[in-house]
N, C-alpha and C positions, 0 to 999 in steps of 0.2 A: 091255597094259594096257587097250584098250577090249573085248577077248576075256575077261579076267577079270570085268570089270563085266559081259559078258553072260550069265556063268555066275552072277555075285550074283543077276542080275535073274531069270533061271529060279527060282531056290530061294527068292528072299524077296519075289519079287515080283506072282508067281503070284495071282490073282484065287481063294481060299479062304474058306474061313468065318473063318479068323484074320486076313488082311489085309481086308476087308469088313466086318467086325466095326467100330460107333462104338468107338475108344478112350476109357475112362475115367480119371477124373482121376489115376490113379496112373500113366497114361501122361506122363510130363512133357514131351513134344511139345504137349500139347495144353493150354491156358492155363486152358481151365476145361470143368467139365464138360456144363453148359447152351450153352458156344460150338460144341460138336462135334455135341452132339444131335442138331442141326436140319440141312438142307440150305441155310435163309434165314438167312444170315449179316447181323446190320444191321449198314452202316457204319461207326455211330456205337461200336458196341461193337469194332469192328476198331480203330478211331483210340485207341479208351484201353486196348487189350490191351497186352504188351507188343511182339508185332511190330509194334504202330501208333510203339509208342515207339521199335522199333530202326529204322523209317523215319526218324522225325523227327530220331534222334540222326546219321543219318548226312547228311541235307539239308545239317548244315554244313560236311561236306569236300566234297560236291557243289558246293557254291556256289565254292569253291575250284580246281574243276577247269574250273567256266566261266570263271573269271578267267583260267585259266591257256591253254584255249582262245582266247582274244580276245587274250592277251597276245602270245604266242609266234610267230605267222605276222607278228602288224605288228612284233615285233622284227627278223625273219629280213628285214621292208621296210628296215625303219632300216640295215641290214646289207649294204643292194644284195646280197643271194643269188640267187641265178639261180632261173629256174624250177626246173632240177632238183636245186639243195642244198635248194630249198624244199621241194619233196615228199619226199626220203630224209628230212631233217629232220623232216617233219612226221611221217613214217610212224613215228618212234621210239615215237610213241607207241602205236600199237597194237603194234608189237614188243615195247614191254614189256609188256603185257597179256599177248601171245602166252607170252612165257616164263616169268610169273611165274605166272596165274592159277592155273594146274593143280597148281602147289605150296603156296597157299594151303587148297583144296580137299582136298588129300591131309593136310594139315596141320590143319585143322578135323577131320576124321576120326576124328584121333590122339586130340586134345586138347581141342576141342570148339569153340565158336565164340568164347567169351569173348575169348581170350587172342589169336590170329590177327586179330581184329578190332581189336582196342585197340591193339596193337602195330605192326599193317599203317599205323593214323592217324600214331602217331611219326615214324615212318619216312619216310611222304607228306609229314611237315611239312617233315623236313629233306629232302628232295628239289626240295621248291619253293623254299626257302634257297637249295639248289644251284644251282635252274635260275636265280634270278635273280642269281647272282654270276657265271653264264657271262658272255664276253663276245667268242666266236668262233662262227661257226655248228658246227663240230666239237662244242664244251662244249657248246652248247646242245642240240644234238640230243642226246648220251650222257644230259646230264642229263633233260631228256624221258621219254630211257626208263625211265632210273632210278625217276623220279617215277611213273611210270602204272605200271610194276611193284607200286609200293608201295600206289595207289591202288585197283588193279583189285580187291583183296582181299572190296571190299565188293558186288563182282559175285555169285562162286558162292556165298559164305559168308550173304548176304543171300535169294537165290533160294532157295538149299536149308532154309534158314530156316523160309519161306512154304510151299515147297513138301513139305515132312514135314509140315507141321499141317492144310491148305486139305485137304478132299474135293476129289476127284477131280473134280467135274461144277464146282468155284468156282474150281479152280486157275488157269485162265487168267485171271480176275479178279484173283484175288491177287497177282499176279504182276504183273499189269498195275501195280498199286497203285504196287509200288517201283519199277518200271521208269517211271512218273510222275514220281515223286518225284525222281529221276536227273536226267529230263530237263528237268524244271521247273525245281527248285534250280539245274541246270547253267546252265538259260539267264538266270535270273535273276544269275547270277553273271557271264556274258556282257557284258549290260546294264548292272550296274555296274561292270563292267570298263571295259567302252567309256568310259563318264563319265568316269571315274575318270584312264582314260590322257590324258585332252582337258588335263585339269589338271598332272596329277604324271609324272613317268619309269616307265615301262615296269616297271624294276627297282623302284623303289619301291613300285609296287602289289604286285607280286611275292611282295616281302616282307609287304604287311601279309597277304594271303590264305593266307600260310604259319601266320598263326594258327589260322585256321577249324578244320585235323586235329587240332588240341591240344583245340580244345573240342570235335568230337567223340569225341574218346580220353575226356577225363572224361567225358561222357552218358555213353557207352558203360556205363563203368564202373557207374554210376548205374543201368542198363537191365538189366543183370546180377546187379545183388547178389540174394544171396539164391535165384540161379536154377539150378538143378540141370543140370548139361550133359546130353546126349540119347547121345552117344555109349554104343555097347552097350547100345540101351534094350532091341532084339529079344533077350531069352533064349534058350538054347537049348530051355528047353522050350515056347516061345512060336511056334519057327522053323517055317514052315507047310512040308508036304512037297513035294516036288519035282513040277512039274505043268508038261503041255505046254501052250507059247504060243498064244495064237492064230494059226490061220493066217496066212503074213506080216506079223504085227505082231510078231516080235522084238524086243529091244530092240537089236540089230546092225542091223537094216534101219531102223527107227527113229533110229539116231544118223548110216547114214550119210546120210539122206535130212536130216534137220535140218541133218547138218554141210554138203551143197551149197548147201541154201535159207539159210541164214545166212552163209554165207560171199558168195554173191553178194549178199546183201541188206545187207552190210555192208560190201563194196567203195565201193558207193553211198553209204552215212551216214559212213562214215570220209570220203571225200573232201569230203561237203557239208561236214563239221565244220573240215575243213584249210581248204579252198578259195573258202568262199563271202563270209566274209570280204575275201578278195584280188578276189574279181569284183565284190563291192561297193566296194573304194579304186579297184582297179587300172580295171578296165573301166568302170562306174557313175562314178566320180569322187565319191563319198560319203566323209564324214571319219569318221575313227575311233568317236564317238560313236554317228552312224547305222549303222554297219557291226555296230557292240555290240548298235542296236536291234534290227536285222533279224535277229540271231543271236539276241534275247532273244525275239522274235516267232515264228520258227520252235520254237523249244525249246517256247513255253509253247503254242505249237496242238500241237505233238506230245505232250506231257507231257497234257494235257487231254483229248484223243480216246483216250490207249491206256487207260484203265479202261472207256469204251464199249466199244472195238473187242475188250477180254476178252470182254466180257458177249454180244457180237455172234460170237466163237468159240465160247462156250459154250453160247450159241442155233444157231445155224446150224451149225457144223461147220468144222473146220480148212481141210480143201481150197478151200471155196469162199472165205472171207474172205480166207486167203492168194493166192489166185489173182486178187482183184479187188484186192488190196491190193497187187502186183506193176503190174499193170496201172498202177494212180494213182500209184504212185511213178516209174513212167517218163513219164507226164504230166506231174510234177511239175519231173523232171530238164528236160525240155525247154523247158517256160515258163521255168526257172534260163539257159537256155543262149542263149534270143531275149532273154531281160528287156532292155527299155532304160529302166527306171524303178523307182522305190521298190515301188511297189503291182504293176508286174510279178513283181515276187521275191515280194512277199508272195501272189501267187496262186500260183508254183510252189508257196511253204510251205506253204500250206492243203494243195494236193494231196500232197504230200509225209507231212504229218503224217497225212491222212486213211489213207494206203497205209502208213505203219510202225506206225499204231494198227491194223490188221486183221492185216499180218503177223506183227509181233513177241509179241505175247499169246500167237497160237495155237501159234507154232512154238516157244514156251520151254515152254509147259504141255504137248506132247506129248511132248518128252523128258522132261520131270520126271515125266511117269505114267508111263513105262517104264523110268524108273531104278532100279536097287537100291536099297531103304533102308539098307541098313550104308553102303552109300558114295555116298550120295547129292550128298555135298558135292562129292567126288571127279569124280562124274560130269556137275555141273553145271556144274565147272571144266573140266574135256575138252570139253564141246559150248561154255564160252566160248572157248575157245582159237580155235575155228573164227571165231566170230563178232572176235577179235582180229586172224587173219590179215588177215580183209576191210579191217578199220581199217588194218593196215600196209601192204597194199595197194593201198587207194584211194588214199591220198594220192600214192604215190610211183608207177601210173599215170597218175593223173591231172596231174602235174608231167611225164611223158615226153607225152602228149597236147597237153598246155598248152604246151612247146617246139616240137611238132611243129606245131600247126596253130591255137594260141590256147586262152585258157583257157574259151571257151566248147566244143572240142571235148574237154574233161574232163569237162564235164554231157551231153555226148550218151553218150560210152562209159558213164557211170553209168547214161544210162535202157537201155542196150543189157542190161547185167548184170540190171535190175527186172522188162526182157521175160522175161529166164530165170527169175528167181524164179515169177511166173506160170504160166510154162511147163510147169517142172520140180512147182508146186502142182497145178497141174490135171492131168496125166498119172499122179504118183507115188504123189500122196497118198491114203489110204486116204477112205473117207467113213464117216460118225458110225458108229459102236460103241456097240450098249447091252449094259451088264455089268450082274448081280445082285448084290442086295447094295442095304444101305441108304442107301449113300453118294451111289447117284444114277446118272447118266449121263456116260460116260466117250467122248467124243466123239473122235474121231481122223479 
């Protein structure tokens, strides 16, 4: 499948006069002629565009995800699940995304964005209801897998929608915008969920959260009202002639490198989401409300810094920002492991937020720039599979380390993976490259 995408990239992503030309209004990927006629995209215009409306609609669903991410670990604790059982059950969140993300991307390449996005939100609501009704650790694991598999559709489709619209020089910033929404809304959901769990049963909180994806589905119907789907937009008459890719910068090479980086990085990120609430409650003896507040602050810091991190990648190049981000993330995990108070955890969260903001927009923009236009959603879905694999392995590996040497050992393990991200980025990622054409600089 990756080889097929590489052939598509060689045919349709080569920097010819056809692809470097600023698309006109007849190209439905462009929301307005004026919006793409300049490299200076005004933030207010983005927020008022269809892309901004899409991001806003998905935020309702992401709130539900935040609620589930604080609720499920605490529910497992109430069921007295062992560290190994907890790690395996929480890893189902990543496994569900791993199994389904490429499916949603392939479906969108065939039928467009509207149907998969709306359908996935309805199914996600059903998955949360199933999760709330589960009464044992195995049932929770299965329900968590199914719910995450429906939730993940917003990932490849949202990134593809923005990735095929923005000029290459601004792509990291734009993709950081939607990633920021996911993190901030998820953080708000975790914070609110923690407060609600203090006053209501966890299952009731989950039942209430299941309404949010349905609201997102209704909003998405409004967003895509009158929208012409973009599948097959590049006609054969406009198809650029095959051209040799730049030396060392083929789609296959970029896919392999970004896969390695995102896999290592998401092992730590997935483990952080799953085990940080348990570190706060088990090791630091915090209440559920305080643990929810910690998750809220962690997500809020990461979300607010993602857009500046994307700007840093666009300005300074991807190798530098990813290497620095890996080092800072490792320092954040060490701070978690040795933390003895609420504020020590927040300090670690700040380091992790800066590190994530430097790594994530850069690596996402790099693969988005290299993906073939006709299979862009599928390419982003395959890229997301390595992210999901990391999210799956993170809690499982952390649970094993926890069983062997305590929960702090899990965060030291995540620090090692972050150091490897810095090493791979510094050695294997190319420096910045200037591409001719009016769309501006393509930095790799």
